[in-house]
N, C-alpha and C positions, 0 to 999 in steps of 0.2 A: 224914297228907295228900298226897294231889296234889302235887306242888313245880315239876313238870314240863309244856311246853308244846313240841308239834312240830312246825316250819313247813314246809311241802312249796311250796315254786314252781314250777308244773308249767308247765314252759319250751317254742317249737319245737324247742328246739335243748341245750335240760339242766333234768333235774330239780335243784334247786338246794334242798336244807333244811338246818334248822338247828334247834340244840337251844336250849331257851330256860328262864332262870330267874329269879323274880324279874325277870321283862322285860328282861333280857341275853341274848345273845344268847351261850352258854359252847362249842359246838360244831357242827360245818356239816361238809355232805359234798354233793359233787356227781358224777352221775349221767347221760350222756349222754341223750340221750332218744332211743327207738329209735319212725321213724314208720313203719312196715310197712305201714300200713290196716288192719293185725288189733289190737284191744286191749289184751293179751290182753302185749305187750311193756312197754307203759306200764304198766299194772298191777304187771310185775314190779322195774319201775324200781323206783316208787314203795314198794313192801313191801320190795326190799332197801336204798334212803336211810334209810328209817325203824325195819330191825333193824339198820342199821352204826352208826347214833346211837345206841339202846337198846344195843348190846352191847358197842360201843366204851367206854363211858362206867358198863359194869357196871349196870345199869338191869335194876330189872322192870318189864315193864309196867302196874303196877299203878300207879306211879308216875306216866304220862302221864295228865296230865290230859284232853290231848286231840291229833288230828293234825288241823290247821287245812291244807285244800290249797287255795290259788291258782290259778285254771284261766284262758285265756287267753281265753274263748270267753262264750257266753249263757250262762249258771247260772242254776237256782232253788236261793238255800242252805233251800228251807224241803223239798222234798223230794230235793236231791242229784241232781239232774235235769242234765247236762250236755247243752242243748241244738241248739245248736251252737259246735264250737272249731275252725275249717278248720286252724288250723296244725297239728292233731295229729290229722282226719281224722278227729273224732268228732263223732256226729248223735245225735240221743235217745240217751242212756245213763246209766243211776243210777249213777254212778260212788260215791258213798256207799256204798249198797245193796253192791253186790260187796267192796267193799272192806272191808267192813265184817264180809265173810264171811274175810278175812283176818287181822285184827287184832278183840281184845277190847275195844282202844282206843277211844271213842268221833270218829268221824269229821262235821267240818265243813269243810261245800264255800261257795265265792264265789270271783267276777269274780277275776283277779289286782292290777287296776288300781283296783276299788273297795276290795279290803285295800290297799291302798298308799294311797290314800284317806283312808281312817280313819285309818291311820296315822301322815302327815303333819295330820289333822286334830286328832289328839287328841296328838302325841310334838313334833311341829315346831311348826306354828304355833298349836295348844293352843287353838282354838277361835277364831281371830284374825280371821276373815270369816262374811263371810256367803253369797256364793255363787263357789262354786269349779267351775272345771272341771281333772281330773286328764288328761292325756294319756301316754302309754310308748311310746314307738319305739324297736323291736327289731326281731324275727322280722317280725312284723310290727305293728298299731298299734292299740292299749287306750284306752277310756278311760273315765272316773268321771265324775258329775255333782252333786253338791252344791247345793241353793238351802236358804236360810233354814237354814244347817249341816247339813242332814240329805241323807244319801244319798239319791237320785231314782233309784230303779228301772224307773219307767215301767209300762205296765197289764200285761205280759209278760216283764217281768225283760229286755227290751232296750235297757233308759234305757244310752248310752253309748257303746254299738258305732259309733264314730266310724270308726274302721278301711274301714268297710264302706260309708260313705258317696261315693259318684261324685262324681267331679269330673275333672278335665283338670287339663293346669299353666295353661291359663287359667281355670282356676276356673269352666268352663262344664258342666255339666249331663253327664255324657258315658253313651257307652251300654255295656253291657257288663261284663265283671268286670274288663276289663283298667284302667279309667278311674279304681278307688275309691281311694279315699284309701293305704292302705298296698298298692295296688298300682303309687303312684307313689313315696311317699315313705317308705318302711320303707327299714333293711336289707338284707331280700331284694331288693328293687326297684334301689335303688342296687345291689348286687353286680349281680343279672341286666342291671345299665347296662353299668357295669364291663364285664363278662363279653364284652359283645355289639359294644364299640369294639375289646376285645383282639384276638378273633375276624377284625374289620374291619383289622386289623394295627395297632392306637396302640399307639403302647409304655406299659407298666404296670410300674409291680415287681412287681403281684399277677402276672406271668403266669405266674411257674413255679409260685408257689400254684396257680393253678390246674389247670397241667399236672400237677401233683403230683395232681391229686385231692382236693388238699385245701379245706375250708370258711372260707369268708371272714370272719374274724368283727373286731366293731368296732375292739378294739385291732390287729387289722392295717389295718385303714381311715385310722387315724391315726396310727399308724407313716407309713403310705404318703403319708400327707397332710403331714406333717410335714420326707419328703424330700423336698416337692415335687410329688408323681405328680398330673401336670394332670390325667389323665381320672380319676382318685379325687375332685380339687378341684373338676370340673366338676362331676360325677352331684352328689354333697354338697352340693354350691351351690345345684342345680334343688332338692334335698330339702327345703334350709331354705328356700328361695323357697315352694314349698309349701305346706310345717307351717305359715309366714305367714300366708299369704293362705287356708287354711280355719280356723286361729285368730280372724282376725280379722274374719272374714263369723260365723263360729260365735259370739262377742262379742254382735255387734251384733244380732245374733237374742235373746242371752239375757242380757246386759247383765253379765255377772262382771265381781267385783271382782279375782279372784284368777284366776289362769292357771300351773298345778305341769308340768313336763314332766320326764319322767326316760325311765326306758330305757336301752339299754346304751351306745346311737345317743348320745343329749346326751348320758350321763355320758362318755364317750370324747372328744366333739368339741363341750364346748359350748362351750369360747372362738373358734373357727372358726364352728361354726353360729349360736347364740345372735344376733350382729349384725344375720346375715344374717333369723333369721327373726322379729325386730322391726322390721326394714327394712318387712318386707311386710305386716308385721301391720300397719304405721301406716297403710299404701296401702291398704287391703283394709277398715278398720275405719273403722265413721261417729265421727266426731271427738268426742262425747260420750262413751260407753260405754267408746272407746280410751283413755281415763284413766284 
């Protein structure tokens, strides 16, 4: 009997894999995502992470029920095709087909936030909602939609791509990719804004990190925030305000009863960001659906 499942969270900065038995995580493996413009390094990273978990735990591949891959982008779970994953540089690629050449294990593919939403639905909320929006803020911003308790994928599997909505800081329709939600409010956007301020001569605890050429992660932002870094505080506040405003507008449209926020940025800086997100939400949502 096949007892194990391997899940792979294919992120813009890391590939985080887990070995699961009886619905419990028993081991993890993390690998940096190599974004080169070519698909092979990403496939190699996935293959390495899966084999590491199998070998480390002295398993036979025949004991693995499936490898379940969560992708930050638009995917068709039936065909295994990634239509568009901008933070990975992937467009119109059948990753299920290519990974099946490397493994004898069945490959399942799904949007990463859809997977998170399905897990939250089954394990955390236990179906105690009707209409739910799930939003993860990290390298980019991804979303998942649930209506009448069921995941909504849209006519061509693009539903939930909240990060690519065009908005400005004032909530107006913007022009060009720089006006999208994730280009304004994701960790990538926050780090870019902080970097620009430092280049202009503003003081920040993160200056040395940037000079060393190191990537600024959510934990670093949290550390700088805890030390009272004014530059970091300003741009995280801007991000929180935009997030709240966008969620308020969408709630007026879709009348959700539940919104779930996750991702590295929210998880690391929940205490600082949530009050600002809630304030902006309340100021932008119509009162009745806002309740």
